[in-house]
C-alpha positions as CSV (number, residue, x, y, z in Angstrom):
1,X,-44.8,22.0,-9.9
2,X,-47.5,22.8,-12.4
3,X,-45.6,22.5,-15.6
4,X,-48.4,24.2,-17.5
5,X,-47.8,27.4,-15.6
6,X,-44.8,28.1,-17.7
7,X,-46.0,29.6,-20.9
8,X,-44.5,27.8,-24.0
9,X,-43.0,24.9,-22.1
10,X,-44.3,21.3,-22.1
11,X,-42.5,18.5,-20.2
12,X,-43.2,15.1,-21.7
13,X,-41.0,13.2,-19.4
14,X,-42.0,12.1,-15.9
15,X,-41.3,14.7,-13.2
16,X,-40.7,13.1,-9.8
17,X,-40.3,15.2,-6.7
18,X,-36.5,14.9,-7.0
19,X,-36.6,16.0,-10.7
20,X,-38.7,19.0,-9.6
21,X,-35.6,20.4,-7.8
22,X,-33.9,20.7,-11.2
23,X,-36.9,21.4,-13.4
24,X,-38.0,24.5,-11.4
25,X,-40.2,27.2,-12.9
26,X,-37.3,29.6,-12.9
27,X,-34.8,27.2,-14.5
28,X,-37.3,26.2,-17.3
29,X,-38.1,29.8,-18.0
30,X,-34.4,30.5,-18.3
31,X,-34.0,27.6,-20.8
32,X,-37.1,28.6,-22.7
33,X,-35.8,32.2,-23.2
34,X,-32.5,30.9,-24.4
35,X,-34.2,28.6,-26.9
36,X,-36.3,31.5,-28.2
37,X,-33.2,33.6,-28.6
38,X,-30.8,31.1,-30.2
39,X,-32.6,28.1,-31.7
40,X,-33.4,29.7,-35.1
41,X,-29.7,30.4,-35.6
42,X,-28.8,26.9,-34.4
43,X,-31.1,25.4,-37.1
44,X,-29.6,27.6,-39.8
45,X,-26.1,26.5,-38.8
46,X,-27.1,22.9,-39.0
47,X,-28.5,23.5,-42.5
48,X,-25.1,25.0,-43.4
49,X,-23.5,21.7,-42.5
50,X,-25.8,20.0,-45.0
51,X,-25.0,22.5,-47.7
52,X,-21.2,22.1,-47.0
53,X,-21.6,18.3,-47.3
54,X,-23.2,18.7,-50.7
55,X,-20.3,20.8,-51.8
56,X,-17.8,18.2,-50.7
57,X,-19.8,15.5,-52.5
58,X,-19.5,17.7,-55.6
59,X,-15.7,17.9,-55.3
60,X,-15.3,21.2,-53.4
61,X,-12.8,20.1,-50.8
62,X,-12.2,21.8,-47.4
63,X,-9.4,24.3,-47.0
64,X,-8.4,27.2,-44.8
65,X,-11.0,30.0,-45.3
66,X,-9.7,32.9,-47.5
67,X,-12.2,35.3,-45.9
68,X,-10.7,34.9,-42.4
69,X,-7.1,35.0,-43.4
70,X,-6.7,38.3,-41.5
71,X,-7.7,36.6,-38.3
72,X,-5.1,33.8,-38.8
73,X,-2.4,36.4,-39.6
74,X,-3.1,38.9,-36.9
75,X,-1.4,39.0,-33.5
76,X,-4.0,38.3,-30.7
77,X,-4.4,35.9,-27.8
78,X,-7.3,34.5,-25.8
79,X,-8.2,36.1,-22.5
80,X,-6.4,35.1,-19.3
81,X,-7.2,31.6,-18.0
82,X,-8.3,31.0,-14.4
83,X,-5.8,29.6,-11.9
84,X,-7.7,26.3,-11.5
85,X,-7.4,25.6,-15.2
86,X,-3.7,26.3,-15.6
87,X,-2.5,22.8,-14.8
88,X,-4.5,20.2,-16.9
89,X,-1.9,17.6,-17.4
90,X,-4.3,14.7,-17.0
91,X,-8.1,14.9,-17.3
92,X,-10.6,12.1,-16.8
93,X,-13.8,11.8,-18.7
94,X,-17.0,9.8,-18.2
95,X,-20.7,9.8,-17.9
96,X,-22.8,11.7,-15.3
97,X,-24.0,8.7,-13.3
98,X,-23.5,9.1,-9.5
99,X,-20.7,6.6,-8.9
100,X,-18.7,7.7,-11.9
101,X,-19.0,11.4,-10.8
102,X,-17.6,10.5,-7.4
103,X,-14.8,8.2,-8.7
104,X,-13.7,10.7,-11.4
105,X,-13.6,13.6,-9.0
106,X,-11.6,11.5,-6.6
107,X,-9.3,10.0,-9.3
108,X,-6.3,12.3,-8.9
109,X,-6.8,13.8,-12.3
110,X,-6.6,17.6,-12.6
111,X,-10.0,17.9,-14.4
112,X,-13.1,15.8,-14.7
113,X,-15.2,16.2,-17.8
114,X,-18.7,15.1,-16.9
115,X,-20.2,14.0,-20.2
116,X,-23.9,14.4,-21.2
117,X,-22.8,13.6,-24.8
118,X,-20.8,10.7,-26.3
119,X,-20.5,8.7,-23.0
120,X,-24.1,9.2,-22.0
121,X,-27.3,7.7,-23.2
122,X,-29.7,10.6,-23.2
123,X,-32.6,8.9,-21.6
124,X,-34.8,11.3,-19.6
125,X,-33.7,9.7,-16.3
126,X,-30.0,9.8,-17.3
127,X,-30.2,13.5,-18.3
128,X,-32.0,14.8,-15.2
129,X,-30.3,12.5,-12.7
130,X,-27.0,13.7,-14.2
131,X,-27.9,17.3,-13.5
132,X,-28.8,16.3,-9.9
133,X,-25.5,14.4,-9.5
134,X,-23.4,17.4,-10.6
135,X,-25.4,19.8,-8.5
136,X,-24.8,17.6,-5.4
137,X,-21.1,17.1,-6.2
138,X,-20.5,20.9,-6.5
139,X,-22.0,21.4,-3.1
140,X,-20.1,18.4,-1.6
141,X,-23.4,16.7,-0.9
142,X,-22.9,13.6,-3.0
143,X,-22.5,10.0,-1.9
144,X,-23.5,6.6,-3.3
145,X,-23.9,3.0,-1.9
146,X,-23.5,0.2,-4.5
147,X,-25.6,-3.0,-4.5
148,X,-22.7,-4.8,-2.9
149,X,-22.7,-2.3,0.0
150,X,-19.6,-0.4,-1.0
151,X,-19.9,3.3,0.0
152,X,-18.6,6.1,-2.2
153,X,-18.0,9.7,-1.1
154,X,-15.9,12.7,-2.1
155,X,-12.3,13.2,-1.0
156,X,-11.3,16.6,0.5
157,X,-9.4,17.4,-2.7
158,X,-11.1,16.7,-6.0
159,X,-10.7,17.4,-9.7
160,X,-11.9,20.6,-11.3
161,X,-15.3,20.0,-12.9
162,X,-16.0,20.7,-16.6
163,X,-19.3,19.7,-18.3
164,X,-19.9,18.6,-21.8
165,X,-23.5,19.3,-23.0
166,X,-24.8,17.6,-26.1
167,X,-23.9,18.9,-29.5
168,X,-25.8,21.4,-31.6
169,X,-27.3,18.6,-33.7
170,X,-29.1,16.9,-30.8
171,X,-32.6,17.6,-29.5
172,X,-34.2,17.0,-26.1
173,X,-37.5,15.6,-27.2
174,X,-38.9,15.2,-23.6
175,X,-39.2,19.0,-23.5
176,X,-41.2,21.0,-26.0
177,X,-40.7,24.8,-26.2
178,X,-43.3,26.6,-28.2
179,X,-44.3,23.1,-29.6
180,X,-40.7,22.3,-30.8
181,X,-38.2,20.0,-29.1
182,X,-35.6,21.8,-27.0
183,X,-32.1,22.1,-28.3
184,X,-30.2,19.5,-26.2
185,X,-27.2,21.9,-26.1
186,X,-29.3,24.7,-24.7
187,X,-31.1,22.4,-22.3
188,X,-28.0,20.7,-20.8
189,X,-26.0,23.9,-20.6
190,X,-28.9,26.1,-19.4
191,X,-30.0,23.9,-16.5
192,X,-26.4,23.4,-15.3
193,X,-25.5,27.1,-15.6
194,X,-28.7,28.3,-13.9
195,X,-28.3,26.0,-10.9
196,X,-24.5,26.1,-10.5
197,X,-22.8,29.1,-11.9
198,X,-22.8,31.3,-8.8
199,X,-22.3,28.3,-6.5
200,X,-19.1,27.4,-8.4
201,X,-17.9,31.0,-8.3
202,X,-18.5,31.2,-4.6
203,X,-16.3,28.1,-4.2
204,X,-13.4,29.6,-6.1
205,X,-14.0,28.0,-9.5
206,X,-16.5,28.7,-12.3
207,X,-18.9,27.4,-14.9
208,X,-16.5,25.5,-17.1
209,X,-17.5,23.5,-20.2
210,X,-16.4,21.3,-23.1
211,X,-18.1,22.0,-26.4
212,X,-18.5,19.1,-28.8
213,X,-19.0,18.4,-32.5
214,X,-18.5,22.0,-33.9
215,X,-18.0,22.3,-37.6
216,X,-17.3,26.0,-38.0
217,X,-16.4,29.3,-36.3
218,X,-19.9,30.5,-36.8
219,X,-21.1,27.7,-34.5
220,X,-18.5,28.9,-32.0
221,X,-19.9,32.4,-32.4
222,X,-23.4,31.1,-31.5
223,X,-22.0,29.6,-28.3
224,X,-20.2,32.8,-27.5
225,X,-23.4,34.8,-28.0
226,X,-25.1,32.3,-25.6
227,X,-22.5,32.9,-22.9
228,X,-22.8,36.6,-23.1
229,X,-26.6,36.4,-22.8
230,X,-26.6,34.0,-19.8
231,X,-23.9,36.0,-18.0
232,X,-25.9,39.1,-18.5
233,X,-29.2,37.5,-17.3
234,X,-27.7,36.0,-14.1
235,X,-25.4,39.0,-13.5
236,X,-22.3,36.8,-13.8
237,X,-19.2,38.8,-14.8
238,X,-18.6,38.6,-18.5
239,X,-15.8,36.1,-19.3
240,X,-16.4,34.0,-16.2
241,X,-17.6,31.1,-18.3
242,X,-14.6,29.2,-19.7
243,X,-14.7,26.5,-22.3
244,X,-12.6,23.9,-24.1
245,X,-13.6,23.2,-27.7
246,X,-13.2,19.7,-29.0
247,X,-11.6,19.8,-32.5
248,X,-13.3,16.5,-33.5
249,X,-14.5,17.3,-37.0
250,X,-12.4,17.7,-40.1
251,X,-14.1,21.0,-40.9
252,X,-13.2,22.5,-37.5
253,X,-9.6,21.6,-38.1
254,X,-9.5,24.2,-40.8
255,X,-10.9,26.9,-38.5
256,X,-9.1,26.5,-35.2
257,X,-7.8,30.0,-35.2
258,X,-11.2,31.4,-36.0
259,X,-12.9,29.3,-33.3
260,X,-10.4,30.5,-30.7
261,X,-11.0,34.1,-32.0
262,X,-14.8,33.9,-31.7
263,X,-14.6,32.5,-28.2
264,X,-11.5,34.5,-27.2
265,X,-13.1,35.9,-24.0
266,X,-14.4,32.5,-22.9
267,X,-12.0,29.9,-24.2
268,X,-9.2,28.1,-22.4
269,X,-8.2,25.3,-24.7
270,X,-8.7,23.2,-27.7
271,X,-8.8,19.4,-27.4
272,X,-7.8,16.8,-30.0
273,X,-11.0,14.6,-30.0
274,X,-9.4,11.9,-32.0
275,X,-12.1,9.3,-32.4
276,X,-14.8,11.7,-33.5
277,X,-12.2,13.3,-35.7
278,X,-11.5,10.0,-37.5
279,X,-15.3,9.4,-37.9
280,X,-15.7,12.9,-39.3
281,X,-13.0,12.2,-41.9
282,X,-14.9,9.2,-43.0
283,X,-18.3,11.0,-42.9
284,X,-17.3,14.1,-44.8
285,X,-15.6,12.0,-47.6
286,X,-18.0,9.1,-47.5
287,X,-18.7,9.5,-51.3
288,X,-15.0,9.2,-52.2
289,X,-13.8,5.8,-53.2
290,X,-10.2,7.0,-53.2
291,X,-10.2,8.1,-49.5
292,X,-11.0,4.8,-47.7
293,X,-9.4,4.3,-44.3
294,X,-7.9,0.9,-43.3
295,X,-8.8,-1.1,-40.1
296,X,-9.6,1.2,-37.2
297,X,-6.8,-0.1,-35.1
298,X,-4.3,1.0,-37.8
299,X,-5.5,4.6,-37.7
300,X,-3.3,5.8,-34.9
301,X,-2.1,9.3,-33.8
302,X,1.2,8.4,-35.5
303,X,-0.2,8.2,-39.1
304,X,0.5,11.3,-41.3
305,X,-2.9,13.0,-41.4
306,X,-3.4,12.6,-37.7
307,X,0.1,13.9,-36.9
308,X,-0.7,17.0,-39.1
309,X,-3.9,17.5,-37.1
310,X,-2.2,17.2,-33.8
311,X,0.7,19.5,-34.6
312,X,-1.6,22.1,-36.1
313,X,-3.7,22.1,-32.9
314,X,-0.7,22.6,-30.6
315,X,0.8,25.2,-32.9
316,X,-2.5,27.2,-33.1
317,X,-3.3,27.0,-29.4
318,X,0.2,28.0,-28.2
319,X,0.3,30.9,-30.6
320,X,-2.9,32.2,-29.0
321,X,-1.9,31.4,-25.4
322,X,-4.5,28.7,-25.1
323,X,-3.9,25.1,-23.8
324,X,-3.7,22.2,-26.1
325,X,-5.2,19.0,-24.6
326,X,-4.6,15.6,-26.1
327,X,-7.2,12.9,-26.8
328,X,-8.2,9.7,-25.2
329,X,-6.5,6.4,-25.5
330,X,-9.2,3.8,-25.6
331,X,-7.3,1.1,-23.8
332,X,-8.5,0.4,-20.3
333,X,-7.1,-1.9,-17.6
334,X,-8.6,-5.1,-16.2
335,X,-8.0,-5.6,-12.5
336,X,-8.5,-9.3,-12.9
337,X,-6.0,-9.8,-15.7
338,X,-2.4,-8.7,-15.3
339,X,-1.5,-9.4,-18.9
340,X,-4.3,-7.1,-20.1
341,X,-3.2,-4.5,-17.5
342,X,0.4,-4.6,-18.7
343,X,-0.6,-4.1,-22.3
344,X,-3.0,-1.3,-21.5
345,X,-0.4,0.5,-19.4
346,X,2.3,0.2,-22.1
347,X,0.0,1.4,-24.9
348,X,-1.4,4.3,-22.9
349,X,2.1,5.3,-21.9
350,X,3.4,5.3,-25.5
351,X,0.3,7.3,-26.6
352,X,0.8,9.9,-23.9
353,X,4.6,10.1,-24.6
354,X,3.8,11.0,-28.2
355,X,1.4,13.7,-27.1
356,X,3.7,15.2,-24.5
357,X,6.7,15.3,-26.9
358,X,4.5,17.0,-29.5
359,X,3.7,19.8,-27.1
360,X,0.3,19.1,-25.7
361,X,-0.3,20.5,-22.2
362,X,-2.4,17.7,-21.0
363,X,-4.4,14.6,-22.0
364,X,-7.4,12.4,-21.4
365,X,-8.0,9.1,-19.8
366,X,-11.2,7.1,-19.3
367,X,-10.4,5.1,-16.2
368,X,-9.1,6.1,-12.8
369,X,-6.3,3.5,-12.9
370,X,-4.8,5.2,-15.9
371,X,-4.4,8.7,-14.3
372,X,-1.0,7.7,-12.7
373,X,0.1,6.1,-16.0
374,X,-0.6,9.2,-18.1
375,X,0.9,11.5,-15.5
376,X,4.4,10.0,-16.0
377,X,5.2,11.4,-19.5
378,X,3.5,14.7,-18.8
379,X,5.3,15.2,-15.5
380,X,8.5,14.5,-17.4
381,X,7.7,17.0,-20.1
382,X,6.2,19.7,-17.9
383,X,8.2,19.3,-14.6
384,X,7.0,22.0,-12.2
385,X,5.4,24.1,-15.0
386,X,1.6,23.9,-15.3
387,X,1.8,23.7,-19.1
388,X,4.3,23.8,-22.0
389,X,2.9,26.7,-24.0
390,X,6.5,27.7,-24.8
391,X,6.5,24.8,-27.4
392,X,5.5,26.8,-30.4
393,X,6.3,24.4,-33.3
394,X,7.1,27.5,-35.4
395,X,9.0,25.5,-38.0
396,X,6.0,23.3,-38.8
397,X,4.0,24.3,-41.8
398,X,0.8,22.3,-42.0
399,X,-1.1,22.5,-45.3
400,X,-4.7,21.9,-45.9
401,X,-3.8,19.1,-48.3
402,X,-2.0,17.2,-45.5
403,X,-5.1,17.3,-43.3
404,X,-7.2,15.5,-45.9
405,X,-4.6,13.1,-47.4
406,X,-5.8,9.9,-45.7
407,X,-3.1,7.7,-47.3
408,X,-1.5,5.5,-44.7
409,X,1.5,3.4,-45.9
410,X,1.6,-0.3,-45.1
411,X,-2.0,-0.7,-43.9
412,X,-5.0,-2.7,-45.1
413,X,-8.6,-3.6,-44.6
414,X,-8.7,-7.1,-43.1
415,X,-11.5,-9.5,-42.3
416,X,-10.6,-9.2,-38.7
417,X,-11.1,-5.5,-38.9
418,X,-14.5,-5.8,-40.5
419,X,-15.6,-8.4,-37.9
420,X,-14.4,-6.1,-35.1
421,X,-16.4,-3.2,-36.4
422,X,-19.5,-5.4,-36.7
423,X,-19.3,-6.9,-33.3
424,X,-18.2,-3.7,-31.4
425,X,-20.8,-1.7,-33.3
426,X,-23.6,-4.0,-32.2
427,X,-22.3,-4.4,-28.6
428,X,-22.0,-0.7,-28.1
429,X,-25.5,0.2,-29.6
430,X,-27.0,-2.5,-27.4
431,X,-25.3,-1.0,-24.4
432,X,-26.5,2.5,-25.4
433,X,-30.1,1.4,-25.8
434,X,-29.9,-0.1,-22.3
435,X,-28.9,3.3,-21.0
436,X,-25.1,2.8,-20.7
437,X,-23.3,5.2,-23.0
438,X,-19.7,4.3,-22.0
439,X,-19.0,0.6,-22.4
440,X,-15.9,-1.5,-21.7
441,X,-15.7,-3.9,-24.7
442,X,-12.7,-6.1,-25.3
443,X,-10.5,-4.0,-22.9
444,X,-11.3,-0.8,-24.8
445,X,-13.6,2.0,-23.6
446,X,-16.1,2.4,-26.4
447,X,-18.4,5.5,-26.6
448,X,-20.5,6.9,-29.4
449,X,-17.5,8.2,-31.3
450,X,-15.7,4.8,-31.6
451,X,-19.0,3.1,-32.5
452,X,-19.5,5.8,-35.2
453,X,-16.2,4.7,-36.7
454,X,-17.2,1.1,-36.7
455,X,-20.5,1.6,-38.6
456,X,-19.1,4.3,-40.9
457,X,-16.2,2.1,-42.0
458,X,-18.5,-0.8,-42.8
459,X,-20.8,1.5,-44.8
460,X,-17.8,3.0,-46.6
461,X,-16.2,-0.4,-47.5
462,X,-19.5,-2.0,-48.5
463,X,-20.7,0.9,-50.7
464,X,-17.4,1.4,-52.5
465,X,-16.7,-2.3,-53.1
466,X,-13.5,-2.3,-51.2
467,X,-11.4,-5.4,-51.0
468,X,-9.6,-7.0,-48.0
469,X,-5.9,-7.7,-47.9
470,X,-6.7,-11.2,-49.1
471,X,-8.6,-9.9,-52.2
472,X,-12.0,-10.6,-50.9
473,X,-14.7,-8.2,-52.3
474,X,-16.7,-6.6,-49.5
475,X,-20.2,-6.9,-50.9
476,X,-23.6,-7.5,-49.3
477,X,-23.3,-11.3,-49.3
478,X,-19.9,-11.2,-47.6
479,X,-21.1,-8.6,-45.1
480,X,-24.3,-10.6,-44.3
481,X,-22.2,-13.8,-43.8
482,X,-19.9,-12.0,-41.4
483,X,-22.8,-10.3,-39.6
484,X,-24.5,-13.7,-39.0
485,X,-21.3,-15.2,-37.7
486,X,-20.6,-12.3,-35.4
487,X,-24.2,-12.4,-34.0
488,X,-23.6,-16.0,-33.0
489,X,-20.3,-15.0,-31.4
490,X,-22.1,-12.3,-29.4
491,X,-24.6,-14.8,-28.2
492,X,-21.8,-17.0,-27.0
493,X,-19.9,-14.1,-25.5
494,X,-22.8,-12.6,-23.4
495,X,-24.8,-15.8,-22.9
496,X,-28.2,-16.6,-24.3
497,X,-30.0,-15.4,-21.2
498,X,-28.4,-12.0,-21.3
499,X,-28.8,-11.8,-25.0
500,X,-32.6,-12.5,-24.8
501,X,-33.0,-10.0,-22.0
502,X,-31.0,-7.2,-23.7
503,X,-31.5,-4.9,-26.6
504,X,-29.6,-7.0,-29.1
505,X,-32.3,-7.4,-31.7
506,X,-32.9,-3.7,-31.9
507,X,-29.1,-3.0,-32.0
508,X,-28.5,-5.5,-34.8
509,X,-31.4,-4.0,-36.8
510,X,-30.1,-0.5,-36.3
511,X,-26.5,-1.4,-37.2
512,X,-27.6,-3.3,-40.3
513,X,-29.8,-0.4,-41.4
514,X,-26.9,2.1,-40.9
515,X,-24.4,0.2,-43.0
516,X,-26.6,-1.1,-45.8
517,X,-28.9,1.8,-46.6
518,X,-28.0,3.9,-49.7
519,X,-27.6,7.2,-47.8
520,X,-25.1,7.9,-45.1
521,X,-26.7,9.0,-41.8
522,X,-24.8,11.8,-40.1
523,X,-25.1,10.4,-36.5
524,X,-26.1,7.0,-35.3
525,X,-27.1,8.6,-32.0
526,X,-30.0,10.5,-33.6
527,X,-31.3,7.2,-35.0
528,X,-30.7,5.4,-31.7
529,X,-32.5,8.2,-29.9
530,X,-35.7,7.5,-31.8
531,X,-35.4,3.8,-30.8
532,X,-34.8,5.0,-27.2
533,X,-37.9,7.2,-27.2
534,X,-40.1,4.4,-28.6
535,X,-38.8,2.1,-25.8
536,X,-39.8,4.7,-23.2
537,X,-43.2,5.1,-24.7
538,X,-43.7,1.3,-24.7
539,X,-42.8,1.2,-21.0
540,X,-45.2,4.0,-20.2
541,X,-48.0,2.2,-22.1
542,X,-47.4,-1.0,-20.1
543,X,-47.5,1.0,-16.9
544,X,-50.9,2.4,-17.7
C-alpha cells in the first residue's frame, strides 16, 4: 500500500503485509474523515475537563447539574436492547492478544470485552495485531499455537464480543492526520467498525462497544454523533451500534441520567468501573487534604461512598430500562496454589453476592476460572430471567454529598499500604512498558486503573503530609527509604537477570516522578506512552 496516496494521512509505524489488511486505503480514509469531523470537539471537551478541575481546586464541588434537571425528572427510557445483550450475568475482560481473545470467547462468560484501553499497552504492534485478532475471531478464523505446543481454537458457542477503544484523552501517535496525532478513540473504533460492522450484523450480532473514562454527558453526545455519522456512511441502520458506558469517573456519576439520555438510541448499559472510579475520586480532589483515602485494600464496594455510587447506578439504569453491570474483582486464582485459589474464590463470591443483592444485572471477571464462581450468586438472583431490571431501589435517595464524602470509619494509612502501592506501581509500569497491559501481581489482576490508584495515593499522602496509623509522617525522606527498600525486594522477587533485562529502571524513574513532582498528572499512561514511543524509536535506530 502506498500510504502517501491517502491525502492527509501519514503512518509512522511499520506496515507489514499483514498490517496492510487492516490499514487499507478505504479504512484509513474512513478514520481520517471521522477525525476531521470530530477531533476539534474532542479537544474542546478535554479542555473542559481542565477547566472543571480548576473549579474543583478552587472549592466548587461537583453536584447534579441544575440545567439538566428536566432530563432527570422526565419519563423516558433507552431504545430496545438486542437479544444477544439481554443476558449479561457474567462478562470477562482482557487485552486483545490472540490467546486471550480465544480463551475469553471460550470462557463460558456471556460477554467478552476486548480491551484496547486499560488492559492493553498501546504499542503499534499490540494495537494493529489486536484489530487483526478481533477481525479473525468474528469470522471464526482464529487459532493460536503457544511456545509449548498447546493449540487454541474457538468453541462452537462463544461469548458476545464487545470492544473497548481507548478513551478520549489518548492519541495514536503512530498515525498523523493533517499533521496531528489521530484520536486513539476514533482510530480504534473506526478501524474496528469499518472492517467488522456488517460482518457482525450478518452473523446475528452487531458492533458493540464499551466506552471508557467519560466525564460528562457532552462527551457522550460526541460519541453519539460519531455513531450516527459512521452508520450513515456505511449504510448501517441507525441504532445498530450498542454501547455500555463505564461510569468510572466521579464527574460521570453526577450525570448518569444525562449520559443515558444522550446515547439513548445506542446504549444498553452502564458499568460500575470501580478501580478507575476510586482513582478519579483521588484525582479530582487531589488538592484536598481533608479527603485522603486509606490503604487501597480498605476501599471496598462496601464503604459508604462506593455503596452510594453502586446504588445510584442500579437505580438510574433500571429506571431507564438499561442494564446495570457490576465491576471487576481484582482477585485471580493460582492453579498451583490451592490456598490462594480458595481465598480468591471466597472473595470473588462475596463481592458478586453484594452486587447481585444490590440489583446489578451482571458483573465482570478477569480470569476464565472465575466465570463459574461469579455465575453462582447471579444465577441465584436472576434465576431464569435474563436480568433483574425490576429491582428499582425506589426508596433509595442518593445525594451528591454522599458521592463525595470519602470518610470511611475504622480505616487507616499503613506502612504496608504505602509499600504495596510502591511495589505494585513499579511492577505494573514495568510490565506495561514491556507491552503487557494486564499483569498478575500478588494474585491480583492489575491494569492501568489499579496502578493509577497506587501512584495517586502515594502522591496524595506525600504532598499533604499524611501520617500512618503509627504516627509516621509521610515525607520525602520516608518515601525514599521505602522506595529503596521495595526496589531491593523487587530485585529479589523477579531475580537479578530478569530485573536487568526488563524495564525496571524506566518504571522506577516514571513512578518516582509521578509521585514526587509538584503537579498531579492526569494519567500515568500518557506519560508512559511517551516512554514507549522513545523505546520504539531506539529500536528502529538500532535496526538501521
